[in-house]
C-alpha positions as CSV (number, residue, x, y, z in Angstrom):
1,M,269.8,-14.2,55.9
2,A,267.2,-14.3,53.1
3,N,266.4,-10.6,53.3
4,H,262.7,-11.5,52.9
5,C,260.2,-9.7,55.1
6,F,257.8,-12.1,56.9
7,F,255.0,-9.5,57.1
8,C,254.9,-7.8,53.6
9,D,256.4,-10.8,51.8
10,T,258.9,-8.6,50.0
11,R,262.5,-9.4,49.2
12,R,264.8,-6.6,50.3
13,P,268.3,-5.7,49.3
14,M,271.2,-7.3,51.2
15,G,270.9,-6.2,54.8
16,G,267.5,-4.8,54.3
17,T,265.9,-6.9,57.1
18,N,266.4,-7.7,60.7
19,T,265.7,-11.0,62.4
20,L,264.0,-11.3,65.8
21,V,264.0,-14.8,67.5
22,L,261.3,-15.2,70.1
23,G,260.6,-18.6,71.7
24,G,262.2,-20.4,68.8
25,D,260.2,-18.5,66.2
26,W,262.1,-16.4,63.6
27,L,260.5,-13.1,62.5
28,E,262.4,-11.5,59.6
29,F,261.2,-8.0,59.0
30,C,261.9,-4.8,57.0
31,E,262.0,-1.4,58.6
32,P,258.5,-0.2,57.5
33,C,256.9,-3.4,58.8
34,G,258.9,-3.4,62.0
35,D,257.6,0.1,62.8
36,K,253.9,-0.9,62.3
37,E,253.5,-4.6,63.1
38,T,252.9,-5.3,66.8
39,L,253.5,-8.1,69.2
40,T,251.5,-8.7,72.4
41,N,252.9,-10.1,75.6
42,R,250.6,-13.0,76.5
43,D,251.3,-12.6,80.2
44,T,250.9,-8.8,80.6
45,G,248.9,-7.8,77.6
46,E,251.6,-5.2,76.8
47,V,251.8,-4.3,73.1
48,K,255.0,-3.2,71.3
49,T,256.1,-2.9,67.7
50,V,258.4,-5.5,66.4
51,A,261.1,-2.8,66.1
52,E,260.7,-1.9,69.8
53,V,261.1,-5.5,70.8
54,F,264.1,-5.9,68.6
55,A,265.7,-2.9,70.1
56,L,265.1,-4.2,73.6
57,V,266.6,-7.6,72.9
58,R,269.6,-5.9,71.3
59,E,270.2,-3.7,74.3
60,E,269.9,-6.7,76.7
61,R,272.4,-8.7,74.5
62,E,274.9,-5.7,74.5
63,E,274.6,-5.4,78.3
64,E,275.3,-9.1,78.7
65,L,278.4,-8.8,76.6
66,I,279.7,-5.7,78.5
67,S,278.9,-7.0,82.1
68,P,281.7,-9.2,83.5
């Protein structure tokens, strides 16, 4: 990964960003931006921070790997 935050346009040290892929779009973000930048669900209007969505996706992936 490039370790370059999409939101604040800052290059971070190695491993200083996370990458969230939604609908083919890549959002690379640092911790401060992940905690304050939000995403809105077009269907429901629900608003969550990028970090919250990242955590939800991570949990879903881990459950898929654990479930037989």
